[in-house]
Residue frames relative to the residue before (quaternion, step in Angstrom):
aa qw qx qy qz dx dy dz
M 1.0000 0.0000 0.0000 0.0000 0.00 0.00 0.00
S 0.2175 -0.7913 0.5656 0.0814 3.59 -0.93 0.89
T 0.2475 -0.7348 0.6060 0.1778 3.50 -1.24 0.41
I 0.2236 -0.7655 0.5910 0.1215 3.51 -0.77 1.01
I 0.2454 -0.7868 0.5527 0.1237 3.57 -0.73 1.04
P 0.2503 -0.7703 0.5577 0.1817 3.60 -0.42 1.05
P 0.7007 -0.4693 0.3256 0.4276 3.57 -1.22 0.46
G 0.8485 0.1718 -0.1346 0.4820 3.60 -0.92 0.90
K 0.6500 0.5029 -0.3162 0.4739 3.63 1.31 0.06
V 0.3046 -0.7240 0.5900 0.1868 3.48 -1.24 0.50
P 0.4961 -0.6822 0.4306 0.3210 3.61 -0.76 0.84
H 0.2093 -0.7732 0.5878 0.1136 3.53 -1.11 0.72
S 0.7789 0.1922 -0.1636 0.5741 3.57 1.17 -0.10
F 0.1537 -0.7719 0.6150 0.0483 3.54 -1.11 0.82
S 0.6843 -0.4365 0.3761 0.4470 3.49 -1.41 -0.01
P 0.6242 -0.5541 0.3503 0.4251 3.67 -1.02 0.54
E 0.6531 0.5257 -0.3239 0.4383 3.67 0.98 -0.60
F 0.5740 0.6212 -0.3713 0.3831 3.64 1.17 -0.51
D 0.0951 -0.7723 0.6279 0.0179 3.51 -0.91 1.03
I 0.4182 -0.7342 0.4889 0.2170 3.57 -0.42 1.30
D 0.6216 0.5525 -0.3433 0.4366 3.62 1.02 -0.83
S 0.6027 0.5465 -0.3671 0.4509 3.59 1.04 -0.57
L 0.6683 0.4876 -0.3278 0.4563 3.53 0.92 -0.73
R 0.6167 0.5390 -0.3484 0.4558 3.60 1.02 -0.67
K 0.7198 0.4436 -0.2422 0.4759 3.60 1.07 -0.68
A 0.4198 0.7360 -0.4517 0.2791 3.57 1.32 -0.20
K 0.2769 -0.7575 0.5800 0.1140 3.51 -1.06 0.95
A 0.7954 0.0600 -0.0026 0.6030 3.52 1.26 -0.41
I 0.2114 -0.6923 0.6651 0.1836 3.52 -1.35 0.31
V 0.2095 -0.7670 0.5996 0.0906 3.52 -0.88 1.07
F 0.1559 -0.7732 0.6128 0.0486 3.47 -1.01 1.06
D 0.3975 -0.5958 0.6220 0.3165 3.53 -1.32 0.40
M 0.2718 -0.8288 0.4669 0.1457 3.57 -0.12 1.26
D 0.6850 0.5185 -0.3155 0.4029 3.57 0.67 -1.08
G 0.8421 0.0988 -0.1082 0.5191 3.52 -0.61 1.24
T 0.6742 0.4384 -0.3104 0.5069 3.65 1.18 -0.21
L 0.8278 0.1137 -0.0677 0.5452 3.59 0.56 -1.02
V 0.7509 0.2176 -0.1518 0.6048 3.56 1.23 -0.39
L 0.6645 -0.4931 0.4017 0.3923 3.49 -1.40 0.38
P 0.5789 -0.6010 0.3970 0.3823 3.68 -0.88 0.74
I 0.2506 -0.7682 0.5802 0.1024 3.55 -1.06 0.80
T 0.1609 0.8524 -0.4909 0.0808 3.52 1.08 0.67
K 0.5722 0.5946 -0.3980 0.4007 3.63 1.03 -0.51
Y 0.6545 0.4990 -0.3064 0.4784 3.58 1.12 -0.65
L 0.6262 0.5328 -0.3219 0.4694 3.52 1.12 -0.73
E 0.6546 0.4960 -0.3039 0.4829 3.53 1.01 -0.81
Q 0.6234 0.5251 -0.3533 0.4592 3.62 1.04 -0.72
M 0.6259 0.5568 -0.3216 0.4414 3.49 0.98 -0.96
R 0.6846 0.4929 -0.2806 0.4578 3.54 0.79 -1.09
N 0.6766 0.4961 -0.2940 0.4578 3.59 0.97 -0.90
E 0.6738 0.4838 -0.3056 0.4676 3.62 0.86 -0.83
L 0.7363 0.3987 -0.2369 0.4927 3.59 1.04 -0.72
K 0.3489 -0.7825 0.4506 0.2508 3.52 1.35 -0.01
V 0.1242 0.8197 -0.5258 0.1903 3.45 0.98 1.13
P 0.3963 -0.7210 0.5042 0.2626 3.72 -0.59 0.96
E 0.6311 -0.5443 0.4126 0.3676 3.53 -1.21 0.67
G 0.8051 0.2769 -0.1890 0.4894 3.59 -0.93 0.80
I 0.6485 0.4683 -0.3300 0.5012 3.61 1.20 -0.01
R 0.4284 -0.6792 0.5183 0.2940 3.58 -0.98 0.70
T 0.6301 -0.5953 0.3443 0.3607 3.52 -1.02 0.78
L 0.7175 0.4391 -0.2652 0.4712 3.59 0.80 -0.95
T 0.5655 0.5633 -0.3820 0.4658 3.61 1.17 -0.52
H 0.6589 0.5175 -0.2843 0.4660 3.55 1.01 -0.87
V 0.6347 0.5405 -0.3132 0.4548 3.54 0.95 -0.93
E 0.6785 0.5178 -0.2938 0.4304 3.51 0.87 -0.92
T 0.6415 0.5272 -0.3266 0.4516 3.63 1.18 -0.32
L 0.5635 0.6224 -0.3622 0.4049 3.60 1.31 -0.35
T 0.6140 -0.5152 0.4477 0.3964 3.48 -1.41 0.38
E 0.6865 -0.5111 0.3176 0.4082 3.55 -1.20 0.52
I 0.6365 0.5120 -0.3195 0.4804 3.66 0.97 -0.79
D 0.6947 0.4603 -0.2679 0.4836 3.59 0.80 -0.98
K 0.5947 0.5413 -0.3558 0.4761 3.64 1.06 -0.61
Q 0.6713 0.4893 -0.3166 0.4579 3.60 0.82 -0.92
N 0.6419 0.5053 -0.3108 0.4858 3.59 1.00 -0.84
A 0.6376 0.5270 -0.3318 0.4534 3.64 0.97 -0.80
Y 0.6571 0.5081 -0.3068 0.4646 3.56 0.89 -0.89
R 0.6285 0.5225 -0.3444 0.4620 3.62 1.07 -0.78
I 0.6569 0.5105 -0.3117 0.4591 3.60 1.02 -0.85
I 0.6078 0.5476 -0.3352 0.4673 3.53 1.04 -0.80
E 0.6525 0.5285 -0.2956 0.4555 3.55 0.86 -1.04
E 0.6814 0.4795 -0.3015 0.4635 3.63 0.76 -0.98
I 0.6890 0.4544 -0.3139 0.4693 3.64 0.85 -0.84
E 0.6120 0.5136 -0.3646 0.4783 3.70 1.02 -0.59
Q 0.6649 0.4906 -0.3492 0.4419 3.60 0.87 -0.65
K 0.5994 0.5125 -0.3608 0.4979 3.61 1.09 -0.63
A 0.6549 0.5115 -0.3337 0.4450 3.59 0.84 -0.89
K 0.6556 0.5152 -0.3273 0.4446 3.61 0.91 -0.81
R 0.6350 0.5286 -0.3275 0.4583 3.59 1.02 -0.73
D 0.7634 0.3830 -0.2126 0.4746 3.56 0.99 -0.78
M 0.3711 0.7547 -0.4685 0.2707 3.57 1.34 0.00
R 0.0469 -0.7811 0.6227 0.0046 3.52 -1.06 0.92
L 0.5144 -0.6404 0.4469 0.3543 3.64 -0.87 0.79
Q 0.5255 -0.6309 0.5025 0.2710 3.45 -1.27 0.79
P 0.3441 -0.7492 0.5070 0.2515 3.62 -0.66 0.93
V 0.7633 0.1599 -0.1187 0.6146 3.55 1.14 -0.44
M 0.4520 -0.7030 0.4810 0.2647 3.56 -0.88 1.04
V 0.1495 -0.7665 0.6176 0.0930 3.62 -1.00 0.80
G 0.5381 -0.6549 0.4333 0.3062 3.57 -0.94 0.89
D 0.5245 -0.6220 0.4848 0.3208 3.46 -1.30 0.38
S 0.4168 -0.7235 0.4899 0.2504 3.58 -1.19 -0.01
T 0.7038 -0.4283 0.3277 0.4625 3.57 -1.26 0.12
D 0.6218 0.5561 -0.3325 0.4400 3.62 1.02 -0.74
D 0.6294 0.5305 -0.3196 0.4693 3.52 1.00 -0.85
I 0.6698 0.5155 -0.2847 0.4523 3.56 0.89 -1.02
E 0.6659 0.5095 -0.2905 0.4612 3.55 0.95 -0.99
C 0.6316 0.5315 -0.3325 0.4562 3.55 1.01 -0.80
G 0.6584 0.5185 -0.3026 0.4540 3.55 0.94 -0.91
I 0.6562 0.4995 -0.3141 0.4703 3.51 0.93 -0.93
N 0.6734 0.4864 -0.3133 0.4602 3.61 0.86 -0.89
A 0.6628 0.4722 -0.3143 0.4888 3.63 1.09 -0.47
G 0.5235 -0.6638 0.3977 0.3567 3.55 1.29 -0.01
S 0.4967 0.6593 -0.4299 0.3658 3.60 1.22 0.39
M 0.5240 -0.5335 0.5468 0.3765 3.42 -1.47 0.21
T 0.1959 -0.8019 0.5558 0.0983 3.61 -0.80 0.85
V 0.0905 -0.7534 0.6501 0.0398 3.50 -1.13 0.96
L 0.2094 -0.7770 0.5858 0.0960 3.50 -0.78 1.01
L 0.2653 -0.7095 0.6348 0.1527 3.59 -0.88 1.04
K 0.2527 -0.8293 0.4910 0.0856 3.53 -0.10 1.41
N 0.0577 0.7437 -0.6657 0.0198 3.49 -1.25 0.71
D 0.7673 -0.4121 0.2590 0.4174 3.53 -1.32 -0.04
V 0.7622 0.3913 -0.2185 0.4670 3.64 1.08 -0.49
N 0.7379 0.4408 -0.2497 0.4459 3.67 1.15 -0.13
E 0.2420 0.8226 -0.4857 0.1698 3.54 1.23 0.49
N 0.5932 0.5745 -0.3760 0.4203 3.59 1.14 -0.55
A 0.6205 0.5584 -0.3358 0.4363 3.62 1.13 -0.58
A 0.5465 0.6503 -0.3920 0.3532 3.57 1.22 -0.48
Q 0.5967 0.6024 -0.3571 0.3919 3.54 1.10 -0.65
S 0.7373 0.4156 -0.2253 0.4826 3.60 1.07 -0.76
A 0.6161 0.6013 -0.3519 0.3675 3.60 1.10 -0.56
H 0.5058 -0.6369 0.4737 0.3378 3.56 -1.07 0.54
V 0.7877 0.0663 0.0060 0.6124 3.49 0.98 -0.91
V 0.1325 -0.7775 0.6084 0.0883 3.58 -1.01 0.71
I 0.0523 -0.7794 0.6242 0.0083 3.65 -0.82 0.97
S 0.3739 -0.7256 0.5321 0.2247 3.54 -1.24 0.42
R 0.7574 0.1571 -0.1442 0.6171 3.61 1.29 -0.09
L 0.5917 -0.6198 0.3970 0.3288 3.56 -1.06 0.85
D 0.6507 0.5247 -0.3476 0.4247 3.62 1.01 -0.72
H 0.4889 0.6307 -0.4425 0.4090 3.67 1.24 -0.05
I 0.5394 0.5844 -0.4353 0.4220 3.66 1.12 -0.34
V 0.6051 0.5453 -0.3790 0.4392 3.59 0.97 -0.66
D 0.6373 0.5267 -0.3217 0.4615 3.57 0.93 -0.89
L 0.6413 0.5261 -0.3153 0.4610 3.56 0.97 -0.91
L 0.7076 0.4726 -0.2770 0.4462 3.56 0.75 -0.97
V 0.6423 0.5165 -0.3227 0.4652 3.61 1.09 -0.80
S 0.6822 0.5017 -0.2882 0.4470 3.55 0.99 -0.84
S 0.6629 0.5215 -0.3259 0.4270 3.59 1.20 -0.36
K 0.5713 0.6045 -0.3805 0.4041 3.61 1.26 -0.16
């Protein structure tokens, strides 16, 4: 069950798994950066896939894990180099873009509270998220209300 926070409102109900005390103890908030808070960095992802010769339809890290130990070490070095380039070129997103079902699933699998930044194309992800907001600044309301 998800909670949608309307503008200027603080949520009063959360999914059954949500523990408000966990939010109070949070030391960090993790964002899916690419396309959410910063402009997409797809050129680096494409470069990474090309350099690592990742087959179509296979996730990059899944492919890397199939390599020999030496090739795997080299692949992780390439990934690190490309990620460093991407970080240097990172630019803030002028318009916030909602997260996806994959982002919410990753957060849940990591044991995190998940917050979906809802838009017109990601409503299906709202079913899985702990909290759903329509604007990024609503996270501030959420954090302030948990103190």
